[in-house]
C-alpha positions as CSV (number, residue, x, y, z in Angstrom):
1,M,19.2,2.7,-31.2
2,P,15.8,4.0,-30.1
3,Q,15.2,4.4,-26.4
4,P,12.5,1.9,-25.0
5,V,9.3,3.5,-24.0
6,L,7.3,2.2,-21.0
7,D,3.5,2.1,-21.7
8,I,1.4,4.1,-19.2
9,V,-1.5,1.7,-19.5
10,A,0.7,-1.3,-18.9
11,L,2.3,0.4,-15.9
12,R,-1.0,1.1,-14.4
13,S,-2.0,-2.6,-14.7
14,L,1.4,-3.5,-13.1
15,T,0.8,-1.3,-10.0
16,A,-2.8,-2.7,-9.7
17,I,-1.3,-6.3,-9.5
18,A,0.9,-5.1,-6.7
19,D,-1.9,-3.2,-4.9
20,C,-4.6,-5.9,-5.3
21,G,-2.4,-8.9,-4.8
22,G,-2.8,-10.7,-8.1
23,F,-4.0,-10.5,-11.8
24,H,-7.7,-11.4,-11.1
25,R,-8.2,-8.7,-8.6
26,A,-6.2,-6.2,-10.6
27,A,-8.4,-6.8,-13.6
28,H,-11.5,-6.4,-11.6
29,S,-10.2,-3.0,-10.1
30,L,-9.3,-1.8,-13.5
31,A,-12.6,-3.1,-15.3
32,L,-10.5,-5.0,-17.7
33,S,-10.2,-8.8,-18.6
34,Q,-7.5,-10.8,-16.9
35,S,-6.1,-11.6,-20.3
36,A,-5.6,-7.8,-21.0
37,V,-3.8,-7.3,-17.8
38,S,-1.6,-10.3,-18.6
39,Q,-0.9,-8.8,-22.0
40,H,0.2,-5.5,-20.4
41,V,2.6,-7.2,-18.3
42,R,4.1,-9.2,-21.3
43,R,4.4,-5.9,-23.1
44,L,6.5,-4.4,-20.3
45,E,8.6,-7.6,-20.1
46,K,9.3,-7.4,-23.9
47,T,10.3,-3.8,-23.5
48,L,12.7,-4.4,-20.5
49,G,13.9,-7.8,-21.8
50,S,13.3,-9.5,-18.5
51,R,10.6,-11.1,-16.3
52,V,8.8,-8.9,-13.9
53,V,6.0,-11.1,-12.6
54,E,6.1,-14.9,-12.1
55,R,3.3,-17.3,-11.2
56,E,3.7,-19.0,-7.9
57,G,1.0,-21.6,-7.2
58,R,-2.3,-19.7,-7.3
59,G,-0.6,-16.4,-6.6
60,T,2.0,-14.2,-8.1
61,R,5.5,-13.0,-7.2
62,F,7.5,-10.1,-8.4
63,T,11.1,-10.7,-9.5
64,P,13.7,-8.2,-8.3
65,E,13.4,-6.4,-11.5
66,G,9.5,-6.2,-11.3
67,R,9.8,-4.8,-7.6
68,L,12.1,-2.0,-9.0
69,L,9.7,-1.5,-11.9
70,V,6.6,-1.1,-9.6
71,E,8.5,1.5,-7.5
72,Q,9.4,3.5,-10.6
73,A,5.9,3.0,-12.0
74,R,4.3,4.6,-9.0
75,R,6.4,7.7,-9.6
76,I,5.8,7.8,-13.4
77,L,2.1,7.5,-12.9
78,A,1.7,10.1,-10.2
79,V,3.6,12.7,-12.5
80,H,1.7,11.7,-15.5
81,D,-1.7,11.8,-13.8
82,E,-1.0,15.3,-12.1
83,A,0.1,16.6,-15.5
84,V,-3.2,15.4,-17.2
85,R,-5.2,17.0,-14.4
86,V,-3.3,20.3,-14.5
87,L,-2.8,20.7,-18.3
88,L,-6.2,19.4,-19.5
89,D,-8.6,20.0,-16.6
90,T,-11.1,17.5,-18.2
91,E,-12.0,15.4,-15.2
92,G,-14.7,17.7,-13.8
93,D,-15.6,17.0,-10.3
94,T,-12.8,14.7,-9.1
95,V,-11.4,14.0,-5.7
96,T,-7.9,12.4,-5.3
97,I,-7.4,10.3,-2.3
98,G,-4.0,9.2,-1.0
99,S,-3.2,6.3,1.4
100,T,-0.2,4.4,2.6
101,E,-0.2,0.7,1.4
102,H,-1.0,-0.5,4.9
103,A,-4.7,-1.4,5.0
104,A,-5.3,0.6,1.7
105,D,-7.8,-2.1,0.6
106,Q,-9.9,-1.1,3.6
107,F,-9.3,2.6,3.6
108,L,-9.9,3.5,-0.1
109,P,-13.4,1.8,-0.5
110,R,-14.6,3.5,2.7
111,L,-13.1,6.9,1.7
112,T,-14.6,6.5,-1.9
113,A,-18.2,5.8,-0.4
114,A,-17.9,8.8,2.1
115,V,-16.8,11.2,-0.6
116,Q,-19.5,10.1,-3.1
117,E,-22.2,10.4,-0.5
118,V,-21.6,14.1,0.0
119,R,-20.7,14.5,-3.8
120,P,-22.9,12.2,-5.9
121,G,-21.3,11.6,-9.2
122,C,-17.9,12.7,-8.2
123,R,-15.0,10.8,-9.8
124,V,-12.5,9.4,-7.2
125,R,-8.9,8.8,-8.0
126,F,-6.3,7.1,-5.9
127,R,-2.7,7.5,-5.1
128,I,-0.8,4.9,-3.0
129,D,2.5,6.0,-1.6
130,R,4.8,6.4,1.4
131,S,3.4,8.7,4.1
132,A,6.1,11.6,3.7
133,R,5.3,11.7,-0.1
134,L,1.6,11.7,0.4
135,V,1.9,14.8,2.7
136,E,4.1,16.5,0.0
137,A,1.3,15.8,-2.6
138,V,-1.3,17.2,-0.3
139,E,0.7,20.4,0.3
140,R,1.3,20.6,-3.4
141,G,-2.4,20.2,-4.1
142,S,-2.2,17.1,-6.2
143,V,-4.0,15.0,-3.6
144,D,-7.2,16.2,-1.9
145,V,-7.2,14.0,1.2
146,A,-4.5,11.5,2.4
147,V,-4.4,9.1,5.3
148,Y,-0.9,8.0,6.5
149,V,1.3,6.9,9.3
150,T,1.7,9.9,11.7
151,E,5.3,9.3,12.7
152,A,6.4,8.6,9.2
153,A,5.9,12.3,8.1
154,A,7.0,15.6,9.3
155,T,3.3,17.0,9.3
156,E,1.2,15.6,12.1
157,G,-2.2,16.3,10.3
158,T,-5.4,15.4,12.1
159,P,-5.3,12.4,14.3
160,V,-7.9,9.7,13.2
161,G,-7.2,6.7,15.4
162,G,-4.6,3.9,15.7
163,L,-3.9,1.3,13.0
164,P,-4.0,-2.1,14.7
165,L,-0.9,-4.4,13.9
166,T,-0.6,-8.1,14.1
167,W,2.2,-10.6,13.4
168,H,1.6,-12.7,10.1
169,A,3.3,-15.7,8.8
170,T,2.5,-18.8,6.7
171,P,0.1,-21.1,8.5
172,G,2.1,-23.5,10.8
173,W,5.2,-21.3,10.7
174,V,7.5,-21.8,13.6
175,P,10.5,-19.4,14.5
176,P,13.9,-20.9,15.0
177,P,14.6,-21.8,18.7
178,A,16.3,-19.3,20.9
179,P,18.8,-17.7,21.1
180,A,18.5,-17.5,17.3
181,P,17.0,-14.2,16.3
182,V,13.4,-14.1,15.1
183,P,13.5,-13.6,11.2
184,L,11.5,-10.5,10.0
185,V,10.1,-9.5,6.7
186,A,9.4,-5.7,6.4
187,I,9.3,-2.8,4.0
188,E,12.7,-1.2,3.6
189,D,13.7,1.8,5.6
190,P,12.4,4.3,6.3
191,C,9.3,2.5,7.6
192,A,7.6,3.3,10.9
193,I,6.0,-0.2,11.2
194,R,9.4,-1.8,10.5
195,R,10.8,0.3,13.3
196,R,7.8,-0.6,15.5
197,A,8.3,-4.3,15.0
198,I,12.1,-4.2,15.9
199,A,11.4,-1.8,18.9
200,T,8.6,-4.1,20.3
201,L,10.6,-7.2,20.1
202,A,13.8,-5.5,21.6
203,A,11.6,-4.2,24.5
204,H,10.7,-7.8,25.4
205,G,14.2,-9.0,25.0
206,V,13.4,-10.9,21.8
207,A,16.4,-10.8,19.3
208,A,15.4,-10.2,15.7
209,T,17.0,-9.8,12.3
210,V,15.4,-8.7,9.0
211,V,15.8,-11.6,6.5
212,G,13.8,-9.9,3.7
213,D,12.7,-6.5,2.8
214,A,11.1,-4.7,-0.2
215,G,10.2,-1.2,-1.3
216,Y,6.4,-1.9,-1.2
217,L,3.8,-4.0,0.7
218,A,3.2,-6.6,-2.1
219,G,6.9,-7.4,-2.1
220,V,6.8,-8.0,1.7
221,L,3.9,-10.3,1.3
222,D,5.6,-12.2,-1.6
223,V,8.6,-12.9,0.7
224,A,6.5,-13.6,3.7
225,R,4.6,-16.3,1.8
226,T,7.9,-18.2,1.2
227,G,7.9,-18.9,5.0
228,V,11.3,-17.3,5.6
229,G,10.0,-15.0,8.3
230,V,7.2,-13.2,10.1
231,A,5.8,-9.8,9.1
232,L,4.0,-7.2,11.1
233,L,0.9,-6.0,9.2
234,A,-2.3,-4.1,9.5
235,A,-4.9,-6.1,11.3
236,V,-8.0,-4.6,9.6
237,G,-9.9,-6.8,7.2
238,P,-9.0,-10.3,6.2
239,A,-5.5,-11.7,6.4
240,P,-3.6,-11.7,3.1
241,D,-3.8,-14.8,1.0
242,G,-1.3,-17.4,2.1
243,L,-0.7,-15.8,5.5
244,S,-2.4,-16.0,8.9
245,P,-2.1,-14.2,12.2
246,Y,0.8,-15.4,14.4
247,G,0.4,-15.3,18.1
248,G,3.8,-16.3,19.3
249,L,5.4,-12.9,19.6
250,P,4.7,-9.9,21.9
251,S,1.5,-7.9,21.0
252,V,2.1,-4.6,19.3
253,T,0.3,-1.4,20.2
254,P,-1.7,0.3,17.3
255,I,0.3,2.9,15.3
256,P,-1.1,6.4,15.1
257,M,-2.7,7.5,11.8
258,S,-3.4,11.0,10.5
259,A,-5.4,12.5,7.9
260,L,-4.6,15.7,5.9
261,A,-6.6,17.7,3.4
262,R,-5.1,20.2,0.9
263,P,-5.7,23.9,1.5
264,G,-9.1,25.0,0.1
265,A,-10.5,21.4,0.0
266,D,-14.3,21.3,0.4
267,P,-15.0,21.2,4.1
268,E,-17.9,18.8,3.8
269,T,-15.9,16.3,1.8
270,V,-13.0,16.6,4.2
271,A,-15.3,16.0,7.2
272,A,-16.8,12.9,5.7
273,A,-13.5,11.5,4.6
274,F,-12.0,12.0,8.1
275,E,-15.0,10.4,9.8
276,A,-14.9,7.4,7.4
277,V,-11.3,6.8,8.6
278,R,-12.1,7.3,12.2
279,D,-15.0,4.8,11.8
280,L,-12.7,2.1,10.4
281,L,-10.0,2.6,13.1
282,R,-12.4,2.8,16.0
283,P,-11.8,0.0,18.4
284,A,-14.7,-2.6,18.6
285,G,-16.8,-2.7,21.6
C-alpha cells in the first residue's frame, strides 16, 4: 500500500492557523482565500484519516491529532525551507527571522519593518520555534536573527529587555476555593514561562497544578478558552480572543529575552532588528 504523503502547502496553512489563531487570520497572512485554507486542512484530514481542526463557536480548536501534526509540521517545513534555500538559492535578498511563540504576533511585524527599512525590497521569512531550537538554527546559519527566552537556551545572546507576563483566563473565571490548587494551563516542559508561573505561585504560598498543556501556544489558548484553568501569557498587544487578564494571582516579573544573529550577518540589519525588539519591550513611561 502506498505511503501517505503530507502536502507541504497544506502543512503551511495548518501552522498558520496555529500561529494566527484561526482560519481567517491564517488566510490573510498567507494571501489566500479562507476557503483555500479550509481545503488544505481537509486534504490533510483525508490523508491522515482523522480530524485535526474543529470549529468551536467563532473560533477553532485543534484535536489531539491536530496538535501532534502541528508540531511535526513545523519540523517538516523548517527542513524543507532550509533545503530549498541551500540547494536552489533562488530567493535573492532574503532575511530569515526566528521567534518564540510568545508575543510572535508583536515581534515579527516590527522585526520585518525594521529589516526592510535598512534593506528595501528584502524578502523576510519567518520561523517560529522553541528557544533552544532557534539558537541552534542561528548557529547553523538557517536563521539570520532570532529573539527568544534567555533562560530557555544555553546561549545567552544579546539582552534586549524583559517580556511582561500576565495571567489570562476566560472572562469571569474564578479559581476553586483554597486549599484546592490553582489550575494552570501551560506549554509542556521544558518551558521557562511554565516554570516561572509555578515558581511565582509557590513563592507566595499558592498551591498550583497543571490541568492542561500542549506543545505549542495555540494549544494552550485552546485549552484555556474552555475555562478549565488560568494561563501565564505575554502581556504585549491585545489579549487573545476569548481570554482576558486575570488579576487575582500574584504578579509575575518580566522574563528576560535575548536576540542572536548568525555569524556574518549584515551588521546594520542586526542592529535594526535588535533595536526593534528593545523598543517593543521597553517599559512604558
